[in-house]
ZAMARGU-4260 file (C-alpha; in steps of 0.2 Angstrom, whole numbers, plus 5000, padded with zeros to 4 digits):
<rodrens>
0) 5080/4830/4996 | 5096/4832/5005 | 5099/4822/5020 | 5114/4825/5035 | 5107/4843/5036
5) 5091/4852/5029 | 5082/4847/5012 | 5067/4857/5001 | 5052/4851/4994 | 5047/4861/4979
10) 5034/4860/4966 | 5035/4844/4956 | 5044/4834/4969 | 5036/4817/4973 | 5047/4809/4987
15) 5034/4806/4999 | 5021/4798/4986 | 5005/4805/4979 | 4996/4811/4993 | 5010/4823/4997
20) 5014/4827/4979 | 4997/4834/4980 | 4999/4844/4996 | 5015/4851/4987 | 5006/4856/4972
25) 4992/4865/4983 | 5007/4874/4993 | 5015/4880/4977 | 5000/4892/4975 | 5005/4900/4990
30) 5023/4901/4984 | 5029/4892/5001 | 5044/4881/5001 | 5046/4871/5016 | 5063/4867/5023
35) 5063/4855/5038 | 5078/4846/5049 | 5082/4828/5045 | 5078/4818/5058 | 5086/4800/5062
40) 5075/4787/5060 | 5067/4777/5046 | 5062/4786/5030 | 5043/4781/5034 | 5043/4791/5050
45) 5052/4807/5041 | 5039/4805/5027 | 5025/4805/5039 | 5033/4820/5049 | 5033/4830/5033
50) 5016/4826/5028 | 5010/4832/5045 | 5020/4849/5043 | 5013/4851/5024 | 4996/4849/5031
55) 4997/4860/5044 | 5004/4873/5031 | 4990/4869/5020 | 4978/4873/5033 | 4985/4889/5039
60) 4986/4895/5020 | 4967/4893/5020 | 4964/4902/5035 | 4974/4917/5027 | 4963/4916/5012
65) 4948/4920/5022 | 4954/4937/5026 | 4949/4952/5014 | 4964/4958/5003 | 4976/4968/5011
70) 4970/4985/5004 | 4953/4982/5007 | 4956/4978/5024 | 4965/4994/5028 | 4948/5003/5026
75) 4934/5003/5037 | 4919/4994/5031 | 4904/5004/5026 | 4885/5000/5023 | 4885/5008/5005
80) 4900/5014/4995 | 4903/5033/4994 | 4893/5040/4980 | 4903/5046/4963 | 4908/5063/4961
85) 4893/5075/4957 | 4891/5077/4938 | 4909/5069/4937 | 4917/5085/4943 | 4931/5082/4957
90) 4924/5089/4972 | 4929/5085/4990 | 4915/5083/5002 | 4916/5092/5019 | 4928/5082/5032
95) 4932/5068/5018 | 4946/5057/5018 | 4957/5056/5004 | 4969/5041/5003 | 4984/5037/4991
100) 4988/5020/4986 | 5004/5015/4976 | 5022/5010/4978 | 5038/5020/4982 | 5033/5036/4973
105) 5017/5038/4980 | 5024/5033/4998 | 5037/5048/4995 | 5023/5060/4994 | 5023/5060/5014
110) 5041/5067/5012 | 5037/5078/4998 | 5019/5084/5003 | 5015/5098/4988 | 5001/5089/4984
115) 4993/5086/4999 | 4997/5106/5004 | 4990/5111/4987 | 4973/5101/4990 | 4972/5109/5008
120) 4974/5127/4999 | 4962/5123/4985 | 4948/5118/4998 | 4954/5125/5013 | 4936/5126/5022
125) 4933/5107/5017 | 4945/5100/5033 | 4951/5086/5023 | 4960/5072/5031 | 4975/5063/5020
130) 4980/5046/5023 | 4995/5039/5014 | 4992/5020/5012 | 5006/5017/4999 | 5021/5006/5003
135) 5038/5005/4997 | 5039/4990/4983 | 5020/4989/4981 | 5015/4984/4964 | 4997/4981/4958
140) 5001/4962/4958 | 5006/4961/4977 | 5005/4972/4991 | 5015/4964/5006 | 5012/4967/5024
145) 5017/4961/5040 | 5008/4945/5048 | 4991/4949/5054 | 4991/4967/5047 | 4973/4971/5050
150) 4968/4954/5049 | 4952/4947/5060 | 4963/4933/5066 | 4979/4937/5079 | 4993/4927/5085
155) 4986/4911/5094 | 4999/4913/5107 | 4992/4917/5126 | 4992/4935/5129 | 4993/4940/5109
160) 4977/4951/5103 | 4971/4956/5086 | 4976/4972/5076 | 4965/4985/5082 | 4970/5000/5074
165) 4957/5012/5067 | 4955/5008/5049 | 4954/5023/5035 | 4938/5030/5032 | 4934/5027/5014
170) 4932/5043/5002 | 4942/5049/4989 | 4954/5036/4984 | 4970/5039/4973 | 4977/5024/4963
175) 4994/5024/4955 | 5001/5009/4947 | 5010/5005/4930 | 5027/5011/4931 | 5037/4997/4938
180) 5024/4985/4930 | 5029/4992/4913 | 5048/4987/4915 | 5041/4968/4911 | 5036/4975/4893
185) 5019/4976/4884 | 5019/4957/4885 | 5012/4957/4901 | 4998/4970/4899 | 4985/4960/4901
190) 4991/4952/4917 | 4993/4971/4922 | 4974/4975/4917 | 4967/4958/4925 | 4976/4964/4941
195) 4972/4982/4942 | 4953/4977/4938 | 4953/4966/4953 | 4960/4981/4964 | 4947/4990/4958
200) 4934/4978/4962 | 4940/4976/4979 | 4937/4994/4983 | 4919/4996/4974 | 4910/4991/4988
205) 4918/5005/4998 | 4918/5021/4987 | 4914/5027/4968 | 4926/5041/4971 | 4942/5034/4963
210) 4954/5042/4953 | 4967/5033/4943 | 4984/5041/4941 | 4995/5037/4926 | 5014/5034/4929
215) 5025/5048/4927 | 5039/5044/4914 | 5057/5037/4916 | 5070/5050/4916 | 5086/5051/4908
220) 5096/5051/4923 | 5103/5038/4935 | 5112/5024/4931 | 5100/5017/4918 | 5097/5036/4909
225) 5100/5028/4891 | 5085/5017/4894 | 5073/5030/4897 | 5069/5032/4879 | 5064/5012/4877
230) 5056/5011/4893 | 5044/5026/4890 | 5039/5018/4874 | 5033/5003/4884 | 5026/5014/4898
235) 5015/5022/4885 | 5004/5006/4882 | 5002/5005/4900 | 4996/5023/4902 | 4985/5020/4888
240) 4978/5004/4898 | 4974/5015/4913 | 4966/5027/4903 | 4954/5014/4896 | 4950/5007/4912
245) 4945/5023/4919 | 4934/5026/4905 | 4925/5009/4905 | 4922/5011/4923 | 4918/5029/4923
250) 4931/5035/4935 | 4942/5050/4935 | 4959/5048/4928 | 4974/5060/4928 | 4988/5059/4915
255) 5002/5071/4910 | 5002/5074/4892 | 5007/5093/4895 | 5018/5090/4909 | 5037/5097/4906
260) 5047/5084/4914 | 5065/5086/4914 | 5079/5074/4918 | 5083/5085/4935 | 5066/5079/4942
265) 5074/5062/4947 | 5089/5057/4955 | 5088/5039/4950 | 5079/5041/4933 | 5064/5031/4941
270) 5057/5040/4956 | 5053/5059/4958 | 5064/5070/4968 | 5059/5085/4976 | 5058/5096/4961
275) 5047/5082/4953 | 5035/5082/4967 | 5033/5100/4965 | 5027/5097/4945 | 5018/5082/4951
280) 5007/5092/4962 | 5004/5106/4949 | 5000/5091/4936 | 4988/5082/4946 | 4978/5098/4951
285) 4976/5103/4934 | 4971/5086/4928 | 4957/5088/4943 | 4952/5105/4936 | 4958/5114/4950
290) 4975/5121/4950 | 4976/5137/4958 | 4985/5134/4972 | 4995/5119/4965 | 5011/5130/4959
295) 5011/5141/4977 | 5025/5136/4991 | 5013/5133/5007 | 5016/5142/5021 | 5029/5137/5033
300) 5017/5134/5046 | 5005/5123/5036 | 5020/5113/5030 | 5026/5108/5045 | 5009/5104/5052
305) 5007/5092/5036 | 5023/5085/5039 | 5021/5083/5058 | 5005/5072/5053 | 5013/5060/5041
310) 5026/5057/5053 | 5013/5051/5066 | 5003/5042/5052 | 5018/5033/5045 | 5022/5029/5064
315) 5003/5022/5066 | 5001/5014/5048 | 5019/5006/5048 | 5025/5004/5065 | 5041/4998/5069
320) 5044/4982/5080 | 5028/4975/5072 | 5030/4957/5078 | 5029/4964/5096 | 5015/4974/5093
325) 5001/4965/5084 | 5013/4950/5076 | 5020/4933/5084 | 5030/4941/5097 | 5018/4948/5109
330) 5021/4936/5122 | 5039/4938/5125 | 5045/4951/5141 | 5052/4964/5129 | 5033/4967/5122
335) 5026/4970/5141 | 5029/4984/5153 | 5045/4982/5163 | 5035/4987/5181 | 5016/4980/5176
340) 5019/4963/5165 | 5000/4963/5161 | 5002/4980/5152 | 5009/4982/5133 | 5018/4996/5131
345) 5020/4996/5112 | 5000/4994/5112 | 4999/5010/5123 | 5010/5020/5112 | 5001/5015/5095
350) 4984/5019/5103 | 4989/5037/5108 | 4994/5042/5090 | 4976/5043/5083 | 4973/5058/5095
355) 4991/5067/5091 | 4985/5065/5074 | 4968/5073/5077 | 4979/5087/5085 | 4990/5090/5070
360) 4974/5090/5059 | 4967/5103/5067 | 4982/5114/5065 | 4981/5109/5046 | 4964/5116/5044
365) 4967/5132/5054 | 4983/5135/5044 | 4974/5132/5027 | 4959/5143/5032 | 4971/5158/5038
370) 4982/5157/5021 | 4964/5158/5011 | 4960/5175/5019
</rodrens>
């Protein structure tokens, strides 16, 4: 505890007696560090103020815990899960939504849409919809999102509204984790399997059409090129664990035992570049048993339409100025229309995006059918 400025209360502190110590211990589970300004007055008054603050934080943490996990609540709820693939064969249904979940490398599929275009060309009459739910920095352990992201509750200030964006329809879900997690070595493999199992359990009420994608390797390029061999040795144990999870739960799994990866497929030795994503698309389609269109460059019109849709989707799923949209700054003047103060112009713009995405997808489906003729 530091007086005269700010002080921090951390796990194990007992400055405010047993009751506050119990509060602090409970707060440690939510990784909260409380810092408050020192106020003139008796230590008793300050201790009481601290207890009030901590109690409010505990109540707030409990409210957050009532929400579904962040990945689960990104999807629309369904009465029954989407049934498994017929006879275990990867076969998208008419109009089905295909979602991608993972970290930075998966998020980059929007910038390098070779897999999406290849799947549109492989099933050109299915009118498929693709939604990338990945987020840079996501791991199987944690997926950080802004405050009130797809939550039922909203900011309590007057005039604030909850996040009412459309949620993604469950369909086929690709999950790709394990690469960054493997950097912690085989010692954390049990934690990895447990966290992956929880994520699969979260998705089980929504769909049975889940595909686990094994991590791509580390490359002998970038600043840690010399560590690629050591890292790939550890990565192999994670690949085997992912394959084991898929077999245990009867899920499709895509691995890359025959892929011809080269150092030129990654600029930093970790994430795929454009050349790497080209190979990734080929190998995923091969692993799914349909690779006829995987090696082809998509028609320019199809590629441009997919890029346009992906840009709109990212503006919708990961909008800028979140605090003004559905966060904790909805009540400030900058969140309102300059002429009609009752109108939220951020909300007006976000609500227009689904229609624009639908127009782009109409173009995508048309160009895919034309390419198949």
